[in-house]
TORTI-667648 format. One line per field, with one value per residue: x, y, z of N, C-alpha, C in turn. Coordinates in Angstrom, 2 decimals, padded with zeros to 5 digits, always signed. Each point is the difference from the previous one (the first is absolute). Layout:
! TORTI-667648
n.c1 = c(X, ...)
n.c2 = c(Y, ...)
n.c3 = c(Z, ...)
ca.c1 = c(X, ...)
ca.c2 = c(Y, ...)
ca.c3 = c(Z, ...)
c.c1 = c(X, ...)
c.c2 = c(Y, ...)
c.c3 = c(Z, ...)
//
This chain:
! TORTI-667648
n.c1 = c(+003.27, -000.11, -000.30, +000.04, +001.20, +000.34, +000.01, +000.45, +001.17, -000.01, +000.07, +001.04, +000.81, -000.01, +000.19, +001.23, +000.68, +000.05, +000.50, +000.92, +000.17, -000.10, +000.79, +000.69, +000.03, +000.40, +001.16, +000.35, +000.16, +000.50, +000.83, +000.14, +000.22, +001.36, +000.57, -000.22, +000.30, -000.94, -000.56, -000.27, +001.01, +000.68, +000.05, +001.11, +000.23, -001.12, +000.42, -000.27, -001.13, +000.98, +000.13, -000.44, +001.04, -000.26, +001.11, -000.88, -000.85, +000.52, -000.09, -001.07, -000.17, +001.08, -000.40, -001.25, +000.60, +000.76, +000.61, +000.72, -000.53, -001.03, +001.01, +000.34, -001.53, -000.33, +001.01, -000.24, -001.05, +000.69, +000.39, -001.06, -000.57, +001.01, +000.14, -001.46, +000.16, +001.08, -000.73, -000.70, +001.24, +000.41, -001.55, -000.12, +000.02, -001.22, +000.59, -000.13, -000.41, -000.64, +000.64, -000.29, +000.37, +000.03, +000.53, +000.27, +000.86, +000.74, -000.16, +000.97, +000.93, +001.01, -000.76, -000.36, +001.48, +000.44, -000.81, +000.83, -001.27, +000.32, +001.11, +000.07, -000.65, -000.87, +000.68, -000.90, +000.08, -000.74, +000.26, -000.56, +000.88, -000.39, -000.17, +000.30, +000.10, +000.96, +000.01, +001.35, -000.10, +001.33, +000.42, +000.74, -001.39, +000.28, -000.73, -000.82, +000.06, -000.78, -000.08)
n.c2 = c(+234.50, +000.01, +001.29, +000.04, -000.96, +000.77, +001.02, -000.68, -000.59, +001.12, +000.70, -000.73, +000.70, +001.63, -000.22, -000.78, +000.98, +000.74, -001.10, -000.52, +001.35, +000.11, -000.84, +000.47, +001.11, -000.32, -000.69, +000.93, +000.86, -000.74, -000.27, +000.91, +000.59, -000.96, +000.73, +000.70, -000.81, +000.00, -000.43, -001.38, +000.02, -000.26, -001.51, +000.57, -000.31, +000.62, +001.71, +000.22, +000.59, +001.20, -000.34, +000.85, -000.18, -000.95, +000.15, -000.51, +000.77, +001.23, +000.21, -000.12, +001.35, +000.57, -000.70, +000.32, +001.26, -000.05, -000.54, +001.37, +001.08, -000.10, +000.09, +001.20, +000.24, -000.55, +001.16, +001.05, -000.59, -000.54, +000.76, +000.64, -000.55, +000.04, +000.98, +000.11, -000.26, +000.64, +001.37, -000.42, -000.01, +001.03, +000.11, -000.63, -001.41, -000.09, -001.22, -000.44, -000.93, -000.75, -000.96, -000.52, -001.27, -000.69, -001.25, -000.78, -001.08, -000.73, -000.80, +000.60, -001.08, +001.21, +000.92, -001.19, -000.05, +001.29, -000.50, -001.24, -000.56, +001.16, -000.60, +001.02, -000.24, +000.76, +001.18, +000.27, +001.18, +000.54, +001.82, +000.75, +000.95, +001.09, +001.27, +000.76, +001.17, +001.11, +000.41, +000.95, +000.93, -000.09, +000.85, -000.91, -000.13, -000.07, -000.96, +000.40, -000.85, +000.44, -000.93)
n.c3 = c(+197.21, -001.15, +000.40, -001.61, +000.45, +000.74, -000.76, -000.95, +000.81, +000.55, -001.32, -000.18, +001.44, -000.18, -000.77, +000.08, +000.89, -000.95, -000.64, +001.19, +000.64, -001.34, -000.30, +001.12, -000.36, -000.98, +000.94, +001.10, -000.94, -001.06, +000.83, +000.36, -001.34, +000.08, +000.82, -000.55, -000.86, -000.51, +000.77, -000.12, +000.75, -001.27, +000.65, -000.15, +001.56, +000.82, -000.63, +001.24, +000.19, +000.61, +001.33, +001.24, -000.05, +000.86, +001.11, +001.54, -000.92, +000.14, +001.07, +000.42, -000.86, +000.71, +000.85, -000.71, -000.57, +001.35, -000.92, -000.13, +000.32, -000.69, -001.09, +000.41, -000.10, -001.29, -000.28, +000.44, -000.40, -001.18, +000.07, +000.56, -000.69, -000.76, +000.31, -000.16, -001.11, -000.21, +000.64, -000.65, +000.04, +000.67, -000.30, +001.01, -000.50, -000.05, +000.12, -000.62, +000.16, -000.94, +000.45, -000.85, +001.14, -000.68, +000.68, -000.98, +001.03, -000.83, +000.63, +000.53, -000.17, +000.36, -000.33, -000.67, +000.15, -000.72, -000.93, -000.02, +000.99, +000.53, -000.78, -000.92, -000.78, +000.40, -000.18, +000.95, -000.67, +000.64, -000.35, +001.13, -000.68, +000.82, -000.60, +000.53, -000.47, +000.22, -001.22, +000.12, -000.85, +000.39, +000.58, +000.39, -000.11, +000.95, +000.02, +000.91, +000.76, +000.68, +000.53)
ca.c1 = c(-000.78, +000.02, -001.06, -001.27, -000.66, -000.43, -001.50, -000.77, -000.59, -000.84, -001.51, -000.42, -000.41, -001.01, -000.83, -000.45, -001.04, -001.54, -000.54, -000.03, -001.32, -001.26, -000.02, -000.48, -001.38, -000.89, -000.56, -000.80, -001.67, -000.28, -000.29, -001.38, -000.73, -000.67, -000.79, -001.25, -000.88, -001.30, -000.11, +000.88, +001.18, +000.15, +001.11, +000.69, +000.16, -001.20, -001.19, -001.28, -000.17, +000.85, -000.50, +001.43, +000.35, +000.93, +001.21, +000.04, -000.25, +001.63, +001.22, -000.91, +000.13, +001.09, +000.06, -000.67, +000.43, +001.28, +000.34, +001.20, -000.54, -000.59, +000.71, +000.66, -000.57, -000.03, +001.26, +000.08, -001.53, +000.79, +001.41, -000.15, -000.44, +001.46, +000.57, -000.93, -000.27, +000.96, -000.05, -001.01, +000.80, +000.26, -001.10, -000.50, -001.24, -000.60, +000.18, -000.60, -000.08, -000.40, +000.65, -000.81, +000.78, -000.82, +001.13, -000.42, +001.16, +000.12, +000.92, +001.08, -000.01, +000.52, -001.11, -000.84, +000.51, -000.52, -001.81, -000.50, -001.27, -000.86, +000.40, -000.93, +001.23, -000.20, +000.29, -000.92, +000.10, -000.86, +000.28, -000.20, +000.54, -000.13, +001.21, -000.20, +001.14, +000.29, +001.44, +000.32, +001.48, +000.52, +000.71, +000.83, -000.47, -000.33, -001.19, +000.05, -001.79, -000.52, -001.40)
ca.c2 = c(+000.89, +001.56, +000.62, -000.44, -001.39, +000.03, +000.47, -000.88, -001.07, +000.57, +000.02, -001.51, -000.98, +000.42, -000.20, -001.50, +000.02, +000.93, -000.82, -001.12, +000.70, +000.03, -001.33, -000.37, +000.69, -000.69, -001.49, +000.08, +000.43, -001.28, -000.69, +000.60, -000.02, -001.38, -000.56, +001.10, -000.30, -000.57, -001.55, -000.62, -000.21, -001.54, -000.31, -000.33, -001.48, -000.90, +000.47, +000.00, +001.17, -000.24, +001.15, +000.36, -000.89, +000.09, -000.63, -001.46, -000.56, -000.37, -001.62, -001.21, -000.26, -000.39, -001.48, -000.93, +000.00, +000.06, -001.61, -000.53, -000.15, -001.30, -001.18, +000.20, -000.42, -001.52, -000.74, +000.27, -000.77, -001.18, -000.07, -000.10, -001.12, -000.80, +000.35, -000.70, -001.51, -000.22, -000.17, -001.43, -001.01, -000.33, -000.01, -001.17, -000.85, -001.45, -000.91, -001.57, -001.12, -001.73, -001.18, -001.37, -000.98, -001.63, -000.83, -001.30, -000.38, -001.38, +000.07, -001.11, -001.00, +000.32, +000.55, -000.97, -000.63, +000.76, +000.12, -000.86, -000.32, +001.25, +000.30, -000.21, +000.08, +001.48, +001.14, +001.40, +001.45, +000.86, +000.72, +001.39, +000.78, +001.52, +001.00, +001.44, +000.83, +001.25, +000.38, +001.24, +000.11, +000.99, +001.11, -000.99, -001.18, -001.50, -000.36, -000.35, -000.82, -000.19, -001.06)
ca.c3 = c(-000.87, -000.31, +000.29, -000.90, +000.08, +001.28, -000.01, -000.86, +000.91, +000.91, -000.52, -000.13, +001.30, +000.41, -001.35, +000.55, +001.02, -000.26, -000.71, +000.82, +000.39, -000.57, -000.03, +001.16, -000.01, -001.05, +000.45, +000.76, -000.88, -000.46, +001.41, +000.62, -001.24, +000.18, +001.20, -000.16, -001.38, +000.12, -000.74, +000.63, -001.07, -000.07, -000.06, -001.39, -000.10, +000.10, -000.76, +001.08, +000.89, +000.96, +001.17, +000.87, +000.16, +001.43, +000.23, +000.05, -001.02, -001.12, +000.52, -000.26, -001.50, -000.40, +000.52, -000.51, -001.34, -000.33, +000.10, +000.73, +001.48, +000.07, -000.04, +001.42, +001.08, -000.09, +000.37, +001.53, +001.00, -000.63, +000.99, +001.08, +000.16, -000.10, +001.58, +000.87, -000.55, +000.47, +001.55, +000.34, -000.51, +001.88, +000.75, +000.51, -000.58, +000.46, -000.84, +000.68, -000.72, +000.55, -000.67, +000.12, -000.75, -000.86, -000.74, -000.39, -001.23, +000.68, +001.49, -000.25, +000.77, +001.35, +000.58, +000.58, +000.80, +001.54, +000.24, +000.40, -000.03, -000.48, -000.99, -001.04, -001.42, -000.21, +001.12, -000.13, +001.09, -000.02, +000.74, -000.49, +000.77, +000.13, +000.52, +000.16, +000.56, -000.40, -000.55, +000.11, -001.11, +000.81, -000.84, -000.13, -001.05, +001.00, -000.06, +001.10, +000.36, +001.16, +000.10)
c.c1 = c(-000.33, -001.51, -001.28, -000.34, -000.53, -001.69, -000.75, -000.51, -001.01, -001.42, -000.50, -000.72, -001.81, -001.15, -000.72, -001.02, -001.49, -000.53, -000.80, -001.56, -000.86, -000.66, -000.90, -001.60, -001.17, -000.49, -001.00, -001.51, -000.33, -001.04, -001.32, -001.38, -000.99, -000.89, -000.97, -001.05, -001.27, +000.21, +001.27, +001.48, +000.17, +001.55, +000.80, +000.34, -001.27, -000.91, -001.41, +000.02, +000.84, -000.96, +001.44, +000.78, +000.85, +000.94, -000.37, -000.63, +000.89, +001.02, -000.41, +000.06, +001.28, +000.60, -000.66, +000.90, +001.39, +000.64, +001.40, -000.43, -000.64, +001.05, +001.02, -000.55, +000.00, +001.44, +000.20, -000.72, +000.81, +000.95, -000.35, -000.95, +000.82, +000.73, -000.51, +000.12, +001.52, +000.37, -000.83, +000.63, +000.16, -000.71, +000.12, -001.28, -000.19, +000.08, -000.90, +000.20, -000.38, +000.61, -000.70, +001.05, -000.96, +001.24, -000.50, +001.18, +000.20, +001.08, +001.60, +000.12, +000.49, -001.32, -001.15, +000.68, -000.03, -001.23, -000.22, -001.12, -000.87, +000.04, -001.28, +001.00, -000.19, +000.21, -000.93, +000.20, -000.88, +000.28, -000.37, +000.96, -000.32, +001.24, -000.49, +001.01, -000.29, +001.48, +000.05, +001.37, +000.97, +000.86, +001.10, -000.10, -000.38, -001.37, -000.36, -001.37, -000.25, -001.02, -000.09)
c.c2 = c(+001.35, +000.44, -000.26, -001.43, -000.24, +000.37, -001.03, -001.12, +000.47, -000.07, -001.66, -000.61, +000.49, -000.43, -001.48, -000.04, +000.31, -001.18, -000.98, +000.67, +000.06, -001.52, -000.70, +000.83, -000.82, -001.12, +000.27, +000.51, -001.10, -001.01, +000.93, -000.50, -001.43, -000.30, +000.81, -000.42, -000.53, -001.67, -001.15, -000.09, -001.67, -000.37, -000.69, -001.75, -001.26, +000.35, -000.17, +001.39, -000.23, +000.89, +000.09, -001.56, +000.11, -000.65, -001.49, -000.66, -000.15, -001.06, -001.14, -000.28, -000.38, -001.08, -000.91, -000.13, +000.04, -001.55, -000.17, +000.07, -001.56, -001.25, +000.14, -000.51, -001.53, -000.89, +000.02, -001.07, -001.19, -000.01, -000.13, -001.48, -001.06, -000.02, -000.74, -001.65, -000.74, -000.54, -000.95, -001.41, -000.58, -000.28, -001.49, -000.56, -001.17, -001.00, -001.64, -001.29, -001.13, -000.73, -001.43, -000.73, -001.29, -000.33, -001.34, -000.84, -001.33, -000.16, -000.77, -001.25, +000.24, +000.64, -001.20, -000.64, +000.63, +000.27, -001.00, -000.77, +000.74, +000.62, +000.00, +000.20, +001.39, +000.77, +001.02, +000.69, +001.30, +000.78, +001.44, +001.06, +000.99, +000.47, +001.43, +001.00, +001.07, +000.19, +001.14, -000.32, +001.17, +000.82, -000.57, -000.95, -001.00, -000.26, -000.69, -000.74, -000.48, -001.09, -001.16)
c.c3 = c(-000.26, +000.27, -000.56, +000.15, +001.42, +000.03, -000.88, +000.94, +000.88, -000.68, -000.56, +000.93, +000.11, -001.31, +000.88, +001.26, -000.03, -000.96, +000.61, +001.09, -000.95, -000.21, +001.40, +000.24, -000.83, +000.13, +001.01, -000.15, -000.43, +001.12, +000.45, -000.64, +000.02, +001.41, -000.06, -000.93, +000.56, -000.52, +000.55, -001.42, -000.24, +000.52, -001.03, +000.26, -000.61, -000.76, +000.24, +000.52, +001.27, +000.95, +000.58, +000.51, +001.48, -000.47, -000.09, -001.53, -001.35, +000.65, -000.66, -001.60, -000.40, +000.38, -000.80, -001.44, -000.51, +000.35, +000.64, +001.76, +000.04, +000.61, +001.22, +001.05, +000.37, +000.39, +001.56, +000.53, -000.16, +001.09, +001.42, +000.25, -000.11, +001.36, +001.04, +000.07, +000.59, +001.58, +000.14, -000.27, +001.31, +000.83, +000.58, -000.91, +000.89, -000.85, +000.36, -001.22, +000.25, -000.93, +000.12, -000.95, -000.29, -000.05, +000.31, -000.49, +000.80, +001.14, -000.58, +000.56, +001.34, +000.59, +000.25, +000.97, +001.74, +000.80, +000.47, -000.70, -000.81, -001.43, -001.22, -001.56, -000.43, +000.86, -000.71, +000.92, -000.39, +001.08, -000.42, +000.95, -000.03, +000.55, -000.18, +000.71, -000.34, -000.63, -000.23, -000.84, +000.76, -001.18, -000.98, -001.19, +000.72, +000.29, +001.66, -000.02, +001.33, -000.09, -000.60)
//
C-alpha cells in the first residue's frame, strides 16, 4: 500500500470508531433518560404499565409464553413417564381367580356299568376352583407364577 492509501484507511477506521462511540453514548443517554423519566413506561408485549421486572418473574414469563420451551418440557415429562411405565412391566403382580363348573350330561353305558347299582342316568358335577398367586415377568420375556 502506498502512503496516501494507509492514511485513508487509518482515517476510515478512526471515523468508524468515533461513530461507534457516539452511538454507544447516545444509547446510554437514552437508557438513562428512560430510567429517570417520570410515570410508568408501557410494555410492548402486553401493552400494560411495567414495573421493575425481577429475574424470576422474567423467567416465569418466558416459560409461559415460549411454546418451544413448553413443548420440550412436555416431551421430557412424557419420556420420563414412559420409562417408568416400562420398568413397571417387571413388577410382581398378585393374581387370582375363581372357576365355577356346573356340568350335566347323560351317563354312557360304560359309566352305568362301572357304577353298578348306584348309577343314575345323568352325570351331575358342581365344582368351585379357587386360585391365587404372584406373577412376575423376567427380562427374557418368561412369565413366572408362584402360588
